C-alpha positions in Angstrom: 1.4 -18.6 -30.3 1.6 -21.6 -28.1 3.7 -21.7 -25.0 5.9 -24.9 -25.4 7.7 -24.4 -22.2 7.8 -27.3 -19.8 5.8 -26.5 -16.5 8.2 -25.8 -13.6 7.8 -28.2 -10.8 7.0 -26.9 -7.4 10.4 -27.9 -6.2 12.1 -26.0 -9.0 10.0 -22.9 -8.4 11.0 -23.0 -4.7 14.5 -23.4 -5.6 14.4 -20.3 -7.8 12.6 -18.3 -5.1 15.2 -19.2 -2.6 18.1 -18.4 -5.1 16.6 -15.1 -5.7 15.9 -14.2 -2.1 19.3 -15.0 -0.8 20.7 -12.1 -2.9 18.5 -9.7 -1.1 16.3 -9.8 2.1 15.9 -13.4 3.4 14.5 -14.2 6.9 17.2 -14.3 9.5 15.1 -14.4 12.7 12.8 -17.0 13.9 8.9 -16.8 13.6 7.8 -14.7 16.4 4.6 -16.7 17.0 6.6 -19.8 17.3 8.8 -18.2 19.8 5.9 -16.9 21.9 4.0 -20.3 22.0 7.1 -22.5 22.6 9.1 -20.2 24.8 6.8 -17.7 26.4 3.6 -15.7 26.6 1.3 -17.4 24.1 1.1 -20.7 26.0 0.0 -21.6 29.6 2.6 -24.4 29.5 5.6 -23.1 27.6 7.9 -25.8 26.2 11.4 -26.0 27.7 13.7 -27.4 25.1 16.7 -29.0 26.5 20.2 -29.4 25.2 20.5 -32.5 23.2 16.9 -32.4 21.9 16.5 -33.3 18.5 14.5 -30.7 16.6 13.2 -31.0 13.0 11.9 -28.0 10.9 9.9 -29.4 7.9 10.0 -26.7 5.2 12.9 -25.0 6.9 13.8 -22.4 4.2 17.1 -20.6 5.4 17.0 -22.3 8.8 16.0 -19.3 10.7 13.4 -21.1 12.9 16.3 -23.5 14.0 18.4 -20.8 15.4 17.0 -20.5 18.9 17.1 -24.3 19.4 20.7 -24.4 18.2 21.5 -21.8 20.8 20.1 -24.1 23.5 22.2 -26.9 22.3 19.7 -28.8 20.5 20.4 -31.0 17.6 18.9 -29.3 14.6 17.7 -30.8 11.4 15.5 -29.7 8.5 13.7 -30.8 5.4 13.4 -28.8 2.2 11.8 -29.6 -1.3 15.0 -29.4 -3.3 18.6 -30.4 -3.0 20.0 -26.8 -3.7 17.9 -25.3 -1.0 19.2 -28.0 1.5 22.7 -26.9 0.6 21.9 -23.2 0.8 20.2 -23.5 4.3 23.2 -25.4 5.7 25.5 -22.7 4.2 23.4 -19.8 5.7 23.3 -21.6 9.1 27.2 -22.2 9.0 28.0 -18.6 8.1 26.0 -17.7 11.3 27.9 -20.2 13.3 25.3 -23.0 13.6 25.4 -26.5 12.4 22.2 -28.4 11.1 21.7 -31.4 8.9 19.2 -30.4 6.2 17.8 -33.2 4.0 15.5 -33.3 0.9 12.0 -34.3 1.4 8.6 -32.8 1.9 5.5 -33.1 4.5 4.6 -36.4 3.4 8.1 -37.8 2.9 10.4 -37.0 5.9 13.7 -38.7 5.3 14.4 -39.7 8.9 13.8 -42.9 10.8 10.8 -43.5 13.1 10.8 -41.8 16.5 13.8 -39.6 15.6 12.6 -36.1 17.2 11.6 -34.5 20.3 10.1 -31.6 18.5 8.8 -31.2 14.9 8.2 -27.7 13.5 5.8 -27.2 10.6 5.4 -23.6 10.1 3.3 -22.5 7.0 3.9 -25.6 4.9 0.9 -28.1 5.6 -1.4 -26.0 3.4 0.7 -27.0 0.2 -0.7 -30.5 0.4 -3.8 -29.3 -1.3 -6.3 -31.8 -0.1 -7.4 -33.4 3.1 -6.0 -36.9 2.4 -2.6 -35.5 1.8 -2.7 -33.3 4.9 -3.7 -36.3 6.9 -0.8 -38.2 5.4 1.7 -35.3 6.3 0.2 -35.5 9.9 0.8 -39.2 10.1 4.4 -38.7 8.8 5.1 -36.0 11.5 3.9 -38.5 14.1 6.0 -41.3 12.6 9.3 -39.3 13.2 8.3 -38.1 16.8 9.4 -40.0 19.7 6.7 -41.0 22.1 5.7 -38.0 24.1 7.4 -35.7 21.4 5.7 -32.3 20.5 4.5 -31.0 17.2 4.3 -27.2 16.6 2.1 -26.5 13.6 0.9 -23.1 12.1 -0.6 -22.3 8.8 -2.1 -19.3 7.0 -5.1 -17.7 8.9 -8.2 -16.2 7.4 -6.6 -12.7 7.4 -3.5 -13.8 5.5 -3.1 -12.2 2.0 -2.7 -15.6 0.4 -6.0 -16.9 1.9 -7.9 -13.7 1.2 -6.9 -13.6 -2.5 -7.5 -17.4 -3.0 -10.5 -18.7 -4.9 -12.7 -21.1 -2.7 -13.1 -24.5 -4.5 -14.8 -26.5 -1.8 -14.4 -27.4 1.9 -10.9 -26.3 2.8 -9.8 -26.3 -0.8 -8.6 -23.0 -2.5 -6.8 -22.1 -5.7 -4.2 -19.5 -5.2 -4.4 -16.5 -7.4 -3.1 -13.0 -7.9 -0.2 -13.8 -5.3 3.1 -15.0 -6.8 4.8 -18.0 -8.4 2.2 -20.1 -6.5 -0.6 -18.9 -8.6 -2.8 -21.9 -9.9 -1.7 -24.3 -7.1 -4.3 -25.9 -4.8 -4.1 -25.3 -1.2 -5.7 -26.8 1.8 -6.7 -24.1 4.3 -8.2 -24.7 7.8 -11.2 -22.3 7.7 -11.3 -21.8 11.5 -9.6 -22.8 14.7 -12.2 -25.6 15.3 -11.1 -27.4 12.2 -7.4 -27.7 13.7 -9.0 -29.5 16.8 -10.9 -32.1 14.7 
């Protein structure tokens, strides 16, 4: 019997994921590695965010990575792939006593003017671009919205991450996700080692 269902878009799949996750255990605390790099022991020159800094989290989920910046008095903004996720993120943050402006967009379409931010966060989102040209387009978009001298914090799945380990290699940096979750079948772009990030 043929499956006549319409394929679910990536945005719709993520929207359903967030709708399901809010009912149970969703991330409430910031990414630990980000905290250590930007505020402490992982960096020789930790960042010192200042009150009033404009901070953007691309792929902000429930807004948990914006919390330490909001505590410091930064102006917090986010981007998510679906309108309903943006509303959910703002509601979650408001219930926690924080305000943030979350807009609908993606890595390659950040809906803010040029030179808007002092800091852009990209935590485990760049690999969704699926090919090198799209990753480069995303990096150019991050640069576009950063003010001169602004900072980019970017992290992505490493070689020991389960999604990387299970993925099927397709070619240089290209992988098909399999045996993981609703992302099965999607093509991801993974940096195969740290040197690739420096080039």
